[in-house]
C-alpha positions as CSV (number, residue, x, y, z in Angstrom):
1,X,-38.1,-14.1,-7.1
2,X,-35.6,-16.8,-6.5
3,X,-33.0,-14.3,-5.4
4,X,-35.1,-13.1,-2.5
5,X,-34.8,-16.3,-0.4
6,X,-31.1,-16.5,-1.1
7,X,-30.3,-13.1,0.5
8,X,-31.6,-13.6,4.1
9,X,-30.4,-17.2,4.2
10,X,-26.7,-16.5,3.7
11,X,-25.8,-13.3,5.7
12,X,-28.2,-14.0,8.5
13,X,-26.8,-17.3,9.9
14,X,-23.2,-16.2,9.1
15,X,-23.4,-13.0,11.2
16,X,-24.4,-14.3,14.7
17,X,-22.2,-17.4,14.3
18,X,-18.9,-15.7,13.6
19,X,-18.6,-12.4,15.5
20,X,-20.4,-13.6,18.6
21,X,-18.2,-16.4,19.7
22,X,-15.1,-14.7,18.4
23,X,-15.5,-11.6,20.5
24,X,-15.5,-12.9,24.1
25,X,-12.9,-15.4,23.3
26,X,-10.2,-13.1,21.9
27,X,-10.2,-9.9,23.8
28,X,-10.6,-11.6,27.2
29,X,-7.3,-13.5,27.3
30,X,-5.6,-10.6,25.4
31,X,-6.1,-8.2,28.3
32,X,-3.3,-9.5,30.6
33,X,-0.8,-9.0,27.7
34,X,-0.2,-5.3,28.2
35,X,1.3,-5.8,31.6
36,X,4.6,-7.5,30.5
37,X,4.8,-4.9,27.8
38,X,5.2,-2.0,30.3
39,X,8.8,-2.7,31.3
40,X,9.8,-2.6,27.7
41,X,10.2,1.2,27.4
42,X,13.0,1.2,30.0
43,X,15.7,-0.5,27.9
44,X,14.5,1.7,25.0
45,X,15.6,4.9,26.8
46,X,19.3,3.8,27.0
47,X,19.2,2.9,23.3
48,X,18.0,6.4,22.5
49,X,20.8,7.9,24.7
50,X,23.3,5.6,22.9
51,X,22.1,6.8,19.6
52,X,22.5,10.5,20.6
53,X,26.0,9.7,21.9
54,X,26.8,8.1,18.5
55,X,25.5,11.1,16.6
56,X,27.5,13.4,18.7
57,X,30.7,11.4,18.1
58,X,29.9,11.3,14.4
59,X,29.6,15.1,14.4
60,X,32.9,15.4,16.2
61,X,34.6,13.0,13.8
62,X,33.3,14.8,10.8
63,X,34.5,18.2,12.1
64,X,37.9,16.7,12.9
65,X,38.1,15.1,9.5
66,X,37.3,18.5,7.9
67,X,39.8,20.3,10.0
68,X,42.5,17.8,9.1
69,X,41.8,18.1,5.4
70,X,41.8,21.9,5.7
71,X,45.2,21.8,7.5
72,X,46.6,19.7,4.7
């Protein structure tokens, strides 16, 4: 019988005190953050192109190396 009053006393006051003030305080100032993140994909495209170029060069180099070894 002593465990009954202990249950509604702990979870009840803890619930409306933590998630309520934390919700409107965090997501509101976080909304203007996605705007500066939009121009980020542009420099990422050239990086991808650079990587493709590097792979293509690596392939050419490998073929050349193989041909040279074959010639020897």
